[in-house]
PAZAPA-4460 file (N, C-alpha, C; in steps of 0.05 Angstrom, whole numbers, plus 32768, in hexadecimal, padded with zeros to 4 digits):
% residues 175
    n_x    n_y    n_z   ca_x   ca_y   ca_z    c_x    c_y    c_z   seq   type   mol
   7F07   81B8   7FF3   7EFF   819D   7FF6   7F07   8193   8011     1      M     A
   7EF4   8186   801F   7EFA   817B   8039   7F01   815D   8035     2      Q     A
   7F17   8155   8040   7F20   8139   803D   7F17   812A   8056     3      V     A
   7F0A   8113   8052   7F03   8103   8068   7F16   80EB   806A     4      S     A
   7F1A   80E1   8082   7F2B   80CA   8087   7F1A   80B5   8094     5      I     A
   7F1D   809C   808B   7F0E   8086   8097   7F12   8085   80B5     6      P     A
   7EFE   807C   80C3   7F00   807A   80E0   7EF2   8060   80E8     7      D     A
   7EFF   804F   80F8   7F1A   8053   8103   7F2F   804B   80EF     8      P     A
   7F47   8056   80F3   7F5E   804E   80E2   7F69   8033   80EC     9      L     A
   7F69   8020   80DA   7F72   8005   80E1   7F83   7FFA   80CA    10      T     A
   7F8C   7FE1   80CD   7F9B   7FD4   80B8   7F89   7FC3   80A6    11      N     A
   7F6E   7FC6   80AA   7F5B   7FB7   8099   7F4B   7FCC   8089    12      D     A
   7F52   7FCF   8070   7F45   7FE2   805F   7F2B   7FD7   8052    13      L     A
   7F27   7FBD   8056   7F10   7FB0   804A   7EF6   7FB4   805A    14      T     A
   7EF8   7FC1   8070   7EE0   7FC7   8080   7EE3   7FE4   808A    15      Q     A
   7ED0   7FF4   8084   7ED0   8010   808C   7EBA   8015   80A0    16      N     A
   7EC0   8014   80B9   7EAC   8017   80CD   7E9B   7FFF   80D2    17      G     A
   7EA3   7FE8   80C8   7E95   7FCF   80CD   7E7A   7FCC   80BF    18      G     A
   7E75   7FDB   80AB   7E5B   7FDA   809D   7E59   7FC2   808A    19      R     A
   7E6E   7FBA   807E   7E6E   7FA5   806A   7E8A   7FA1   805F    20      G     A
   7E8C   7F91   804A   7EA6   7F8B   803E   7EAA   7F9B   8025    21      R     A
   7EC2   7FA4   8021   7EC9   7FB4   8009   7EC5   7FA4   7FEF    22      A     A
   7EBE   7FB2   7FDA   7EBD   7FA5   7FC0   7EDA   7F9F   7FB7    23      K     A
   7EDD   7F8C   7FA5   7EF7   7F87   7F99   7F04   7F6D   7FA4    24      G     A
   7F1B   7F68   7F9A   7F2B   7F51   7FA0   7F3B   7F55   7FBA    25      R     A
   7F33   7F48   7FCF   7F40   7F4C   7FE9   7F5B   7F3F   7FEA    26      H     A
   7F6F   7F4D   7FF5   7F8A   7F43   7FF7   7F96   7F49   8012    27      I     A
   7FAB   7F3C   8019   7FB9   7F41   8032   7FD6   7F48   802B    28      H     A
   7FDF   7F5F   8034   7FFB   7F68   802F   8009   7F6A   804A    29      I     A
   8020   7F5D   804C   8030   7F5F   8064   804D   7F60   805D    30      S     A
   805D   7F67   8071   807A   7F68   806D   8087   7F72   8086    31      G     A
   80A0   7F7B   8082   80AF   7F86   8099   80BB   7FA1   8091    32      R     A
   80BF   7FB1   80A5   80CD   7FCA   80A1   80E9   7FC6   80AD    33      V     A
   80FE   7FC9   809D   8119   7FC3   80A4   812B   7FDB   809E    34      L     A
   8142   7FDC   80AC   8157   7FEF   80A3   8169   7FE2   808F    35      D     A
   817C   7FF0   8084   818D   7FE5   806F   819F   7FCE   8078    36      T     A
   81A2   7FCA   8092   81B2   7FB4   809C   81A0   7F9B   80A1    37      T     A
   8186   7F9E   809C   8174   7F88   80A1   8167   7F87   80BD    38      G     A
   816E   7F9B   80CD   8163   7F9C   80E8   8146   7FA6   80E7    39      K     A
   8133   7F98   80F5   8117   7FA0   80F4   8114   7FBB   8102    40      P     A
   8100   7FCA   80F8   80F9   7FE4   8105   80DE   7FE1   8112    41      I     A
   80DE   7FE1   812C   80C5   7FDE   813B   80B8   7FFA   813F    42      S     A
   809E   7FF9   8144   808E   8011   814A   808E   8026   8133    43      D     A
   8094   801D   811B   8091   802F   8104   8074   8030   80FB    44      A     A
   806B   8047   80F4   804F   804A   80EA   8050   8045   80CC    45      V     A
   803E   8033   80C3   803C   802C   80A7   801F   8033   809E    46      V     A
   801D   8043   8089   8003   804B   807E   8002   8041   8061    47      E     A
   7FEA   803A   8059   7FE6   8034   803C   7FCD   8041   8033    48      I     A
   7FCB   8046   8019   7FB3   8050   800C   7FB3   8048   7FEF    49      W     A
   7F9B   8044   7FE4   7F98   803D   7FC8   7F7C   8044   7FBF    50      S     A
   7F77   8040   7FA5   7F5C   8043   7F9A   7F4B   802C   7FA2    51      V     A
   7F31   802F   7FA0   7F1E   8019   7FA6   7F19   8009   7F8C    52      N     A
   7F07   7FF7   7F8C   7F01   7FE6   7F75   7EF7   7FF6   7F5D    53      A     A
   7EED   800E   7F62   7EE4   8020   7F4C   7EFA   8033   7F44    54      S     A
   7F12   802F   7F4D   7F29   8040   7F46   7F27   805D   7F51    55      N     A
   7F1A   8060   7F68   7F17   807A   7F74   7F24   807A   7F8F    56      I     A
   7F34   808F   7F95   7F40   8092   7FAF   7F2B   809B   7FC3    57      Y     A
   7F2D   8093   7FDC   7F1A   809B   7FF1   7F18   80B9   7FF3    58      F     A
   7F2E   80C7   7FF0   7F2E   80E4   7FF3   7F20   80F2   7FDB    59      V     A
   7F1C   80E3   7FC6   7F0E   80EF   7FAE   7EF0   80F0   7FB2    60      E     A
   7EE5   80DD   7FC0   7EC7   80DD   7FC3   7EBE   80D7   7FDF    61      D     A
   7ED1   80D7   7FF3   7EC9   80D1   800F   7EBE   80B6   8013    62      G     A
   7EC4   80A3   8001   7EBC   8088   8004   7EA0   8082   7FF8    63      G     A
   7E95   8095   7FEA   7E7A   8092   7FDF   7E78   807B   7FCB    64      A     A
   7E8D   8076   7FBB   7E8C   8061   7FA7   7E8F   8045   7FB3    65      S     A
   7E9A   8043   7FCB   7E9B   802A   7FDA   7E9E   8031   7FF8    66      D     A
   7E88   8035   8005   7E89   803D   8022   7E96   8028   8034    67      P     A
   7E99   8010   802A   7EA5   7FFB   803A   7EC3   7FF9   8037    68      N     A
   7ECF   8008   8024   7EEC   8008   8020   7EF7   8020   802D    69      F     A
   7F09   801C   8041   7F14   8032   8050   7F27   8043   803E    70      A     A
   7F36   8037   802C   7F47   8046   801A   7F61   804E   8026    71      G     A
   7F63   804E   8040   7F7B   8057   804F   7F7D   8046   8068    72      F     A
   7F95   803C   806E   7F99   802C   8085   7FB3   8033   8094    73      G     A
   7FB4   802B   80AD   7FCB   8032   80BE   7FD0   801B   80D1    74      L     A
   7FEA   8016   80D6   7FF2   8002   80EA   800D   800A   80F4    75      T     A
   8016   7FFC   8109   8031   8000   8114   8040   7FE5   8114    76      T     A
   8059   7FE6   810D   8069   7FCD   810C   806D   7FC2   8128    77      T     A
   806F   7FA7   812A   8075   7F9A   8143   8093   7F9A   8149    78      D     A
   809B   7F8C   815D   80B7   7F8C   8165   80CA   7F80   8150    79      K     A
   80BE   7F70   813E   80CE   7F64   8128   80CB   7F74   810E    80      N     A
   80BF   7F8C   810F   80BC   7F9D   80F8   80A5   7F94   80E6    81      G     A
   8094   7F82   80EF   807E   7F78   80DE   8066   7F8A   80DD    82      R     A
   8059   7F8A   80C6   803F   7F98   80C3   802E   7F87   80B1    83      Y     A
   8014   7F8D   80B0   8002   7F7F   809E   7FE9   7F90   8099    84      S     A
   7FDE   7F8C   8081   7FC5   7F9A   8079   7FB3   7F87   806A    85      F     A
   7F99   7F8B   806E   7F85   7F7F   805D   7F7A   7F96   804B    86      R     A
   7F79   7F91   8032   7F70   7FA6   801F   7F64   7F99   8006    87      T     A
   7F61   7FA8   7FF2   7F59   7F9C   7FD8   7F6F   7FA0   7FC4    88      I     A
   7F6F   7F90   7FB0   7F83   7F94   7F9B   7F78   7FAA   7F88    89      R     A
   7F85   7FC1   7F88   7F7C   7FD6   7F77   7F81   7FD0   7F59    90      P     A
   7F74   7FDF   7F48   7F7A   7FDC   7F2B   7F88   7FF6   7F22    91      R     A
   7F93   7FF4   7F0A   7F9F   800C   7EFF   7F89   8020   7EF7    92      G     A
   7F91   8039   7EF2   7F7D   804D   7EEA   7F8A   8062   7ED8    93      Y     A
   7F7A   8070   7ECA   7F82   8087   7EBA   7F74   80A0   7EC5    94      D     A
   7F82   80B6   7EC4   7F77   80CF   7ECD   7F7E   80E5   7EB8    95      R     A
   7F6E   80FA   7EB9   7F73   8111   7EA8   7F76   810A   7E8A    96      Y     A
   7F61   80FC   7E80   7F60   80F4   7E64   7F78   80E3   7E5C    97      L     A
   7F82   80D3   7E6E   7F98   80C1   7E68   7FB4   80CC   7E6B    98      G     A
   7FB6   80E5   7E75   7FD1   80F1   7E7A   7FDF   80E3   7E91    99      L     A
   7FD0   80DA   7EA4   7FDB   80CB   7EBA   7FD0   80AF   7EB7   100      I     A
   7FE2   809C   7EB3   7FDB   807F   7EB0   7FEA   8070   7EC5   101      R     A
   7FDB   8064   7ED7   7FE8   8056   7EED   7FE1   8038   7EED   102      R     A
   7FF5   8028   7EF4   7FF0   800C   7EF8   7FE5   8008   7F14   103      T     A
   7FDC   7FF0   7F1B   7FD1   7FEB   7F36   7FE8   7FEF   7F4A   104      A     A
   7FE2   7FFD   7F5F   7FF7   8003   7F73   7FEA   8009   7F8E   105      H     A
   7FFA   8006   7FA3   7FF2   800F   7FBE   8008   8021   7FC8   106      I     A
   7FFF   8038   7FD2   8012   804C   7FDE   8019   8043   7FFA   107      H     A
   8032   8047   8002   803C   8042   801D   8049   805B   8028   108      F     A
   8044   8060   8041   8053   8075   8050   805D   8068   806A   109      L     A
   8076   806C   8070   8082   8061   8088   808F   8077   8098   110      V     A
   808A   8077   80B2   8097   808A   80C4   80A2   807B   80DC   111      K     A
   80BD   8078   80DC   80CB   806C   80F3   80D2   8081   8107   112      A     A
   80D3   8079   8120   80DA   808C   8135   80F5   8099   812F   113      L     A
   80F5   80B4   812F   810E   80C3   812A   8116   80C5   810D   114      G     A
   8106   80B9   80FB   810D   80BA   80DE   80FB   80CC   80CF   115      G     A
   8103   80D1   80B6   80F3   80E1   80A4   80DD   80CF   8098   116      E     A
   80C8   80DB   808E   80B2   80CC   8082   80BC   80C1   8067   117      V     A
   80B6   80A7   8063   80BD   8099   804A   80A3   8091   803C   118      F     A
   80A1   8098   8022   808A   808F   8012   8094   8080   7FFA   119      T     A
   8083   806C   7FF2   808A   805C   7FDB   8070   8050   7FD1   120      T     A
   8072   803F   7FBD   805B   8030   7FB2   8062   8013   7FAF   121      E     A
   804E   8003   7FB1   8051   7FE6   7FAC   8040   7FE0   7F93   122      M     A
   804C   7FD0   7F81   803E   7FC8   7F68   803A   7FAA   7F69   123      W     A
   802D   7FA0   7F54   8026   7F83   7F53   8034   7F77   7F3B   124      F     A
   8043   7F61   7F3F   8054   7F55   7F2B   8044   7F4D   7F12   125      A     A
   802B   7F44   7F15   801C   7F3A   7EFE   800B   7F4F   7EF1   126      D     A
   800F   7F68   7EF7   7FFE   7F7D   7EEC   8007   7F85   7ED0   127      E     A
   7FF6   7F83   7EBD   7FFC   7F89   7EA1   8002   7FA7   7E9C   128      G     A
   7FF9   7FB9   7EAD   7FFD   7FD5   7EA9   8018   7FDF   7EB4   129      R     A
   8028   7FCE   7EC0   8042   7FD7   7ECB   8053   7FE4   7EB6   130      N     A
   8054   7FD9   7E9E   8066   7FE3   7E89   805F   7FFF   7E7F   131      S     A
   8046   8008   7E84   803F   8022   7E7A   803E   8037   7E91   132      M     A
   8042   802F   7EA9   8042   8041   7EC0   805C   8051   7EC1   133      D     A
   805A   806B   7EC1   8073   807C   7EC1   8084   8078   7ED9   134      N     A
   8078   8075   7EF1   8088   8071   7F09   8095   8056   7F09   135      L     A
   8086   8041   7F02   8091   8026   7F02   80A8   8024   7EEE   136      F     A
   80A5   8031   7ED7   80BA   802F   7EC2   80D3   803E   7ECA   137      R     A
   80D1   8052   7EDB   80E9   8061   7EE4   80FD   8050   7EF4   138      R     A
   80F4   8039   7EFE   8106   8028   7F0D   8114   8017   7EF8   139      I     A
   812E   801D   7EF4   813D   8010   7EDF   814C   7FF7   7EEA   140      T     A
   814E   7FF4   7F04   815B   7FDC   7F0F   8146   7FC6   7F11   141      D     A
   8149   7FB0   7F01   8135   7F9B   7F01   8132   7F8E   7F1C   142      P     A
   8147   7F8C   7F2C   8145   7F81   7F47   8133   7F91   7F59   143      G     A
   8137   7FAB   7F58   8126   7FBD   7F68   8109   7FBC   7F5E   144      L     A
   8106   7FBC   7F44   80EB   7FBB   7F39   80DC   7FA1   7F42   145      Q     A
   80EA   7F8B   7F43   80DD   7F72   7F4B   80D8   7F72   7F69   146      S     A
   80E8   7F80   7F79   80E3   7F81   7F96   80CB   7F93   7F9C   147      R     A
   80C5   7FA6   7F8A   80AF   7FB8   7F8F   8095   7FAF   7F82   148      M     A
   8096   7F99   7F73   807F   7F8D   7F66   8079   7F73   7F74   149      A     A
   8064   7F72   7F84   805E   7F5B   7F95   804F   7F45   7F85   150      V     A
   8057   7F2D   7F8C   8049   7F15   7F81   8034   7F0D   7F97   151      V     A
   801B   7F0A   7F8E   8007   7F01   7FA1   8004   7EE2   7F9E   152      L     A
   8003   7ED5   7FB5   7FFF   7EB8   7FB6   7FE7   7EB2   7FC7   153      N     A
   7FD7   7E9E   7FBE   7FC0   7E96   7FCD   7FC8   7E83   7FE3   154      R     A
   7FC4   7E8B   7FFC   7FCB   7E7B   8013   7FB3   7E7A   8026   155      I     A
   7FA9   7E63   802C   7F92   7E60   803D   7F7A   7E70   8032   156      D     A
   7F77   7E70   8018   7F60   7E7D   800B   7F62   7E9B   8009   157      G     A
   7F79   7EA7   8010   7F7C   7EC4   800F   7F94   7ECA   7FFE   158      V     A
   7F92   7EDE   7FED   7FA9   7EE7   7FDD   7FBB   7EF8   7FEF   159      E     A
   7FD4   7EF0   7FF0   7FE7   7EFD   8003   8000   7F06   7FF3   160      R     A
   800A   7F1C   7FFB   8023   7F26   7FF0   8035   7F31   8006   161      G     A
   804F   7F30   8001   8063   7F3A   8015   8071   7F51   8009   162      R     A
   8072   7F67   8018   8080   7F80   800F   8090   7F8B   8026   163      F     A
   80AA   7F85   8026   80BC   7F90   803A   80C4   7FAC   8032   164      D     A
   80C7   7FBD   8046   80CF   7FD9   8043   80EB   7FDC   8050   165      L     A
   80FF   7FE3   8041   811A   7FE7   804B   8120   8005   804B   166      V     A
   8125   8010   8063   8129   802C   8066   8146   8034   8069   167      L     A
   814F   8048   805A   8169   8053   805D   816B   8061   8078   168      A     A
   8183   8065   8083   8186   8070   809E   8175   8089   80A4   169      P     A
   8173   809C   8091   8164   80B5   8097   8147   80AF   809B   170      R     A
   813C   809A   808F   8120   8093   8092   811C   8080   80A9   171      Y     A
   8131   8070   80AF   812F   805C   80C5   8134   8069   80E0   172      A     A
   813B   8082   80E1   8141   808F   80FB   815B   8087   8107   173      G     A
   816E   807E   80F5   8188   8074   80FE   819E   8082   80F0   174      R     A
   819E   809C   80F1   81B2   80AC   80E3   81CB   80AF   80F4   175      V     A
***
């Protein structure tokens, strides 16, 4: 199977090549990449990916189910560690006859200069499927669970959420 990647890679997943707007509920996710002392990490590469409005990953069908949704985005943090993405709010999905049941989530990959690659997921606080998702349920610390489940607020007509990423020294490049 040949995997295609959207081109160009940007922080706006709602337009793939400028042909039109992606299907689904458009949202804006932003935050900061910080080390464990709260110091911002600049020039870190932040990538995200998720399913489209039809619950299909871009790599599964090359974007055929929604050619306007990039499915994968990339940006670099500024001097204050800030990043932002425009994307859609994904829905939960089932795979393999229900053996894999996932709540709505967005995958994140962060690579800071000199650090190891860090991957995680962001969930949505109001998502009803959170309680059945095996990965979400593995987080037994309620404080951590709430920090990883974003609340979306409508600001200036756009649903926005904040998701800060705090990297341990080995991932922050500060060992």
